C-alpha positions as CSV (number, residue, x, y, z in Angstrom):
1,X,146.9,97.9,114.0
2,X,145.2,100.7,112.4
3,X,144.3,104.1,113.7
4,X,140.9,105.8,113.4
5,X,140.2,107.1,109.9
6,X,140.0,110.8,109.3
7,X,136.6,112.3,108.6
8,X,136.0,114.3,105.4
9,X,135.1,117.9,105.6
10,X,131.4,117.1,104.9
11,X,131.3,114.6,107.7
12,X,132.9,117.1,110.1
13,X,130.1,119.7,109.3
14,X,127.2,117.3,109.8
15,X,127.0,117.3,113.7
16,X,127.1,121.1,113.8
17,X,124.4,121.5,111.2
18,X,122.1,119.1,113.1
19,X,122.6,121.0,116.4
20,X,121.7,124.3,114.7
21,X,118.6,122.8,113.1
22,X,117.4,121.3,116.4
23,X,117.7,124.6,118.1
24,X,115.7,126.5,115.6
25,X,113.0,123.9,114.9
26,X,112.8,122.2,118.3
27,X,111.6,125.3,120.2
28,X,108.5,125.7,118.1
29,X,107.6,122.0,118.4
30,X,106.8,122.2,122.1
31,X,104.8,125.4,121.9
32,X,101.7,123.6,120.6
33,X,99.5,121.9,123.1
34,X,98.6,118.3,122.7
35,X,94.9,117.5,122.7
36,X,93.5,114.2,123.9
37,X,91.6,112.3,121.3
38,X,88.3,111.1,122.5
39,X,87.3,107.8,120.9
40,X,83.5,107.9,120.8
41,X,81.7,105.4,118.6
42,X,78.5,106.6,116.9
43,X,75.1,105.9,118.5
44,X,74.1,102.4,117.4
45,X,70.5,103.3,117.6
46,X,70.7,106.2,115.0
47,X,69.1,105.5,111.7
48,X,72.0,106.9,109.6
49,X,74.4,104.3,111.0
50,X,72.1,101.5,110.4
51,X,71.3,102.7,106.9
52,X,75.1,102.8,106.1
53,X,75.5,99.2,107.4
54,X,72.5,97.9,105.4
55,X,74.3,98.8,102.2
56,X,77.2,96.5,103.1
57,X,77.0,92.8,102.5
58,X,79.6,91.8,105.1
59,X,80.5,93.7,108.2
60,X,84.0,93.6,109.5
61,X,85.6,96.1,111.9
62,X,87.8,97.4,109.1
63,X,85.0,97.9,106.6
64,X,82.9,99.7,109.2
65,X,85.8,101.8,110.2
66,X,86.5,102.9,106.7
67,X,82.9,103.5,105.7
68,X,82.0,105.5,108.9
69,X,85.4,107.2,109.2
70,X,86.1,105.7,112.6
71,X,89.0,104.2,114.4
72,X,89.2,100.4,114.4
73,X,88.6,100.2,118.2
74,X,85.5,102.3,117.9
75,X,84.2,100.2,115.0
76,X,84.8,97.0,117.1
77,X,82.8,98.3,120.0
78,X,80.0,99.5,117.7
79,X,79.7,96.0,116.2
80,X,79.7,94.4,119.6
81,X,76.9,96.8,120.7
82,X,74.9,96.1,117.6
83,X,75.2,92.4,118.2
84,X,73.9,92.8,121.8
85,X,70.9,94.6,120.4
86,X,70.2,91.9,117.8
87,X,70.7,94.2,114.8
88,X,73.5,92.1,113.4
89,X,74.6,88.5,113.8
90,X,78.1,87.0,114.3
91,X,78.9,84.8,111.3
92,X,82.5,83.6,111.7
93,X,85.8,84.8,112.9
94,X,88.9,84.2,114.9
95,X,90.8,86.1,117.5
96,X,91.9,88.8,115.0
97,X,88.9,88.9,112.6
98,X,85.2,89.0,113.3
99,X,82.6,88.8,110.5
100,X,79.0,89.9,111.0
101,X,75.9,90.1,108.8
102,X,72.6,92.0,109.2
103,X,70.0,89.9,110.9
104,X,66.8,89.3,109.0
């Protein structure tokens, strides 16, 4: 049977370097306070939002999120709200993807 191989000098220094780096950088990491991110979709009744959506041919949560600089969940809820109001219509979709268009 064989015995455990000896470590090189570089391999022996790695654990001590990591410990030193953690001590210096780790203490500053916890000094900042975490802020909760409030996900608030824009008002579906505002004219700016509707004007932005009128320029788009097809409305999907991803395209709305990128155009309005929102999170995907906020874009989904915005599209659902606009559908309830009758501003947009559901065209097609599956569990993962919903496609809407502006109602005439």
